[in-house]
N, C-alpha and C positions, 0 to 999 in steps of 0.2 A: 635385658640390656647386655649381658655378658656374651650371649650368642652373637648379637649384632656386632659388637666390638671385635669378637674373634674373626668374623668374616672380613671386617675392615683390615685387621692385621694381616690376615692371609693374603688379601689382595694388595695391601699397601706396602708390605715388606719388600716383595720383589720390585715394585715400582720405585720405592725409595732407594734401595740398594742399587738398582739399575741406574738411577740418576747419579748416585754417588760414584759409581764405576764409570759412567759416561763422562762426567766432568773430570774425574781423575785421569781418564785417558787423554783428554784434551790437555790437562796440566802436564801429564807425562810427556806428551808430544812436544809441547812448547819448551819445557825445561830440558828435555833430552836434546832438542835441536840447539838451544842456546848453549848448553854444556859442550856439545860437539864443536860448535863454532869457537867458543872460548878456548877449548883444548887445542884446536887446530891452528887458530889464528892469533891466539893470545891477545885479543882486542877488547877484553873487558876493561872497564874503567878502573877497577880496583880488585884486589883479592876478596874484599867483602862482597862485591857484586857477584863474583864467580861462586863464592861459598854459599851465598843466599840462594842462588839459582840451583846449585847442587843439592842444598837441603830441600828445596821444593821438589826436585827430582826424586830424592829419597822418599819424601812424604807421599808423593803421588804413586810411586811404585808400591809402597807399603799399603796405601789405601786401595789400589786396584786389586792387588793380590788378596789381601785379607777380606775385603768386602766381597770379592768373588767367592772366597771360601765360605764366608758366613751365609751368602745367598744360596750356594749349593747345599750346605748343611741344613738350612731352613727348609728348602724345597724337598730335601730328602727325608728329613725327620723333624718336622716342626712340633711334634707332640712329645714333650718330656725329656728330650736329650739335654745333657749337661752342656754340650757344645752350642745349643741354640737357646740356652736359658737367658733370663733377664740379666743375670750376673755376668755371663760371658759377653753379652752385647754391651753392657755398661763398661766392662773393662776395655774391650776393644774400642768402642766409640769414645770413651774418655781419653784414652791415650792418643787416639787419632785426632780428637778435637784439640788437644794440647799441641800436637805437631802442626796442625793447620793454623791454629792461632799464632804460633811462632812464625811459621812460614809466611802467612799473609801479612802479619805485622812487620816482619823484617823486610819484605819486598816493598811494602807501602812506605816504610821509613826510608829505604834506600832511594825510592823515586820521589820522595817528598809529597806523597799523596797522589801521585799520578803525573804524567808528563804531557806537555803540549808539544806534540811532535812537529808542529809547524814552526815553533819558535826556539827549540833547543837544538844544540849541536853536540852536547856532551855524550849522549847515549847513542851508540851506533844502531842498536836494535830497539828503538823507541817503541814502535807498535807492538812488537812481541813482548816486551817487558810490561807494557800497559795491559796486554791480554793476560799475561802471567799473573799480574796483580788482581785483575778482575775475576778470573776463574778461581784463584786461590780463595778469595772472599766468598764466591759462590759455593765452593766446596765446604768451606767453614759453615756457611748457612745451612746447607743440606745436612751436615753432621750434627749441627746444633738441633735442628728439627728432629732428627732421629733419636738423639739423646732424650729430648723432652718426651717423645712418645714412649720410649723404653722406660723412662722414670715413671710415667703415668701407669704403664703396665706393671712395673715393679711394685708400686704402692698398692695397686689392685691385687697383685699376687700375694703380697704380705698380708693384706686384709683378709684374703681368702684363707690364709694359713699355710700357703705354699712357700713362703719366704722368697728371697731373691733368686733362688735356684730354680724357681718355677718357670714354666713355659711362658713364652710371649703370648701364645694363643690359648 
């Protein structure tokens, strides 16, 4: 069973982190575009709207950069490196999960759970804000999945006697 799970991790890690990076790039694009519009035209509804979009920009930048780093490190040395250990994944994913929970919840609260762009006039960038909310929750879901997998691998490593500094594979 251990060998089969290791093969799944070797194949699944690049796919999962690739998906996290891909959705992060979409969020990065949306939030950067909205931030540039708000900075240039000052047409946000409130400072709260501007700040929530900026936090999403920060979260997506963080996620794309560090997920890319974790992916490269995993592909380079997936066996036994401290930088690719269960603990390093848990620390990174845990902090990233907290940021995406805050970003997605803040945008959702700001939009009241989502906007009907046909009936509202208050938000200038209605469709973009709805997309920002949806992709924020998708990013949160991907990171939640990754944390669950890493926790399962961490328990397995602890039972093996490797502790949480053990390798994912």
